[in-house]
C-alpha positions in Angstrom: 0.9 -92.7 137.0 3.3 -91.3 139.6 7.0 -90.1 137.5 10.0 -91.2 139.4 13.1 -90.8 138.1 14.9 -92.3 141.2 18.2 -94.0 140.4 18.9 -92.5 137.2 21.6 -89.9 136.4 21.2 -87.0 133.8 23.4 -84.9 132.0 21.9 -81.5 130.8 23.9 -79.3 128.6 23.4 -75.5 128.9 22.0 -76.3 132.3 23.0 -73.0 134.2 20.1 -71.0 133.0 16.9 -70.6 131.1 15.5 -74.0 129.6 18.3 -76.1 130.5 18.1 -74.7 134.3 14.4 -75.8 134.5 15.0 -79.1 132.8 17.8 -80.0 135.4 15.5 -79.0 138.3 12.5 -81.0 137.2 14.4 -84.0 136.4 15.6 -83.7 140.1 12.3 -83.0 141.4 11.4 -86.5 139.8 14.2 -88.2 141.5 17.0 -88.2 139.2 20.6 -86.8 140.2 21.9 -84.2 137.7 25.4 -83.3 136.2 24.8 -79.8 135.4 26.9 -78.6 132.1 27.8 -75.0 131.8 30.3 -72.9 129.4 31.0 -69.8 131.4 28.3 -69.2 134.0 30.0 -70.8 136.9 28.1 -69.0 139.5 24.7 -69.7 137.7 25.6 -73.3 137.3 26.5 -73.6 141.0 22.9 -72.2 142.0 21.5 -75.0 139.8 23.4 -77.4 141.8 22.3 -75.8 145.1 18.8 -76.1 144.2 19.0 -79.9 143.3 21.2 -80.6 146.3 18.3 -78.9 148.2 15.8 -81.4 146.8 18.0 -84.2 148.3 19.4 -85.3 144.8 23.2 -85.5 143.9 24.4 -82.7 141.4 27.5 -81.3 140.2 28.6 -78.8 137.5 31.1 -79.6 134.6 32.4 -76.7 132.7 32.7 -77.7 128.8 32.2 -76.1 125.4 29.8 -78.7 123.9 31.2 -78.0 120.4 34.5 -79.3 121.5 34.9 -83.1 121.4 37.8 -82.9 123.7 35.7 -81.0 126.3 32.8 -83.3 125.8 35.1 -86.4 126.4 36.5 -85.0 129.5 33.0 -84.0 130.9 31.4 -87.4 130.2 34.4 -89.1 131.7 34.0 -86.9 134.8 30.5 -87.6 135.1 30.7 -91.4 134.9 33.3 -91.4 137.4 31.4 -89.1 140.0 27.9 -90.7 139.3 28.6 -94.2 138.3 26.8 -93.8 134.7 24.6 -91.8 132.7 20.9 -92.9 131.7 19.5 -89.7 130.4 21.2 -87.1 128.0 19.6 -83.7 127.4 21.2 -81.9 124.5 20.0 -78.5 125.3 22.9 -76.2 124.8 22.1 -73.7 122.2 23.1 -70.3 120.6 21.2 -68.0 118.4 22.2 -66.7 115.0 22.5 -63.2 114.0 19.2 -62.9 111.9 21.2 -62.3 108.7 19.9 -63.3 105.4 21.9 -66.3 103.5 23.6 -63.7 101.4 25.0 -61.7 104.2 25.8 -64.4 106.4 29.2 -64.7 108.1 30.6 -68.4 107.2 32.2 -68.4 110.7 28.7 -67.6 112.2 27.5 -70.7 110.1 30.2 -72.9 111.2 29.8 -72.3 115.1 25.9 -72.4 114.9 26.1 -75.9 113.4 28.8 -77.0 115.6 26.8 -76.1 118.7 23.4 -77.6 117.5 24.2 -80.4 115.2 27.8 -81.6 115.9 27.9 -81.3 119.8 24.7 -83.6 120.1 26.6 -85.9 117.9 29.5 -86.0 119.9 27.7 -86.3 123.2 25.6 -88.9 122.1 28.5 -91.1 120.6 30.4 -90.6 123.9 27.3 -91.1 126.1 26.1 -94.3 124.3 28.4 -97.0 125.6 27.6 -96.2 129.2 23.9 -95.7 128.5 23.6 -99.2 126.7 24.6 -100.7 130.1 21.6 -99.1 131.9 17.9 -100.7 132.1 16.8 -97.8 130.2 18.3 -94.8 128.3 17.0 -91.6 127.1 18.0 -89.0 124.7 16.4 -85.6 124.3 17.1 -83.1 121.9 16.0 -79.8 122.5 15.0 -78.2 119.0 12.4 -75.7 118.2 9.4 -74.7 116.2 11.9 -73.0 113.6 12.1 -76.2 111.7 8.5 -76.0 111.3 8.4 -72.5 110.1 11.7 -72.0 108.3 11.4 -68.4 108.4 13.8 -65.9 106.5 16.9 -64.6 108.1 17.4 -67.8 110.4 19.4 -70.3 108.0 22.1 -71.2 110.5 19.7 -71.9 113.3 17.2 -73.7 111.5 20.1 -75.7 109.7 21.4 -76.8 113.0 18.2 -77.5 114.5 17.0 -79.7 111.5 20.2 -81.6 111.7 19.9 -82.3 115.4 16.3 -83.5 114.4 17.8 -85.9 111.7 20.3 -87.3 114.2 17.3 -88.0 116.6 15.7 -89.7 114.2 18.5 -91.8 113.4 19.5 -92.8 116.7 15.9 -93.5 117.7 16.3 -96.6 114.9 19.7 -97.5 115.7 19.6 -97.5 119.6 16.2 -98.8 120.3 17.5 -102.5 120.6 19.6 -101.2 123.5 16.5 -100.1 125.3 17.3 -96.3 124.5 14.5 -94.0 123.3 15.4 -90.8 121.5 13.0 -87.9 121.1 12.7 -84.3 120.3 11.4 -81.4 122.2 10.4 -78.1 120.1 9.6 -75.1 122.1 8.0 -71.8 120.7 9.3 -68.5 122.0 10.1 -69.0 125.6 10.7 -66.7 128.4 14.5 -67.0 128.4 17.5 -64.8 128.2 17.6 -65.9 124.4 14.0 -65.6 123.9 13.7 -62.1 125.5 16.4 -60.8 123.2 14.8 -62.4 120.3 11.3 -60.9 121.1 12.8 -57.4 121.5 14.7 -57.8 118.1 11.8 -58.8 116.3 9.0 -57.0 117.8 10.5 -54.0 119.9 8.9 -55.0 123.0 11.0 -54.2 126.3 9.1 -56.9 128.3 8.3 -60.2 126.7 5.2 -60.6 128.4 3.9 -57.6 126.5 3.3 -60.5 124.0 1.3 -62.8 126.5 -2.2 -62.1 125.0 -0.8 -63.0 121.3 0.0 -66.6 122.6 -2.3 -69.6 123.7 -3.4 -69.9 127.1 -2.6 -66.1 127.6 1.2 -66.2 127.9 4.5 -67.0 126.5 6.0 -70.3 127.1 7.9 -70.8 130.2 11.0 -73.0 130.8 9.2 -75.0 133.1 6.4 -76.0 130.7 9.4 -77.2 128.2 10.9 -79.2 131.1 7.5 -81.0 131.9 7.6 -82.6 128.4 11.2 -83.6 128.9 10.2 -85.3 132.4 7.4 -87.0 130.6 9.3 -88.5 127.6 12.3 -90.0 130.0 10.0 -91.5 132.4 8.1 -94.7 132.6 4.9 -92.7 131.8 6.4 -92.7 128.2 6.9 -96.7 127.6 6.7 -96.4 123.7 7.2 -93.0 122.2 10.7 -93.0 120.1 11.7 -91.0 117.3 9.2 -88.5 118.0 9.0 -84.7 118.0 6.8 -83.0 120.7 6.0 -79.3 119.8 5.5 -77.0 123.0 3.6 -74.3 121.2 0.2 -74.4 122.9 -1.4 -75.7 119.7 0.5 -73.1 117.4 
């Protein structure tokens, strides 16, 4: 089946780099117009917009801190004004926690990580739903992590935030299916992004993440484009029925 997202508009959070960037470009390659959210990296976001417009699709960049409901409300209103609607929301924006034990975690860090990973997707989903319900089809994708599978030590804020995000996804899948809206979760393993490279260095001491390639399935660390491919599938007509599912992008573990 040929995948076509022509006529659809996607809002991708944290889309100026890493997995978000790859998702935004992959959606555009399949025909979608894309609203590119960023927090501080305007130049990087503008580069993503340029890459999308070079594909013949419409794109604009929107500055917003997703953990702020005021920023989110302004951004969604601007996207609807500029594009006429939203039929795909990808909650991708994320931050890492500092790798401390529960006993040593700063409460302020816990609150910020939870706001970004759990509350922001709730804010944005709530804001987008009235517009998405008007569309023939709607899709909400949560970019989670394999962290909720392993629940490793020294990562409680991140694991808690992603677990709450997944709970939101499963709830939305039941609430919104009557409106033709599918909600699914994508859970990548360690991925070759700026955050992934920092994590790999902190945990293993490697200077280049690709020093770990031979330890991963298919001989390489996951790439952002491999995560993006799963998102394109889930939001397309190639997926008519999967809803409330989590797709691990981990090469089989």
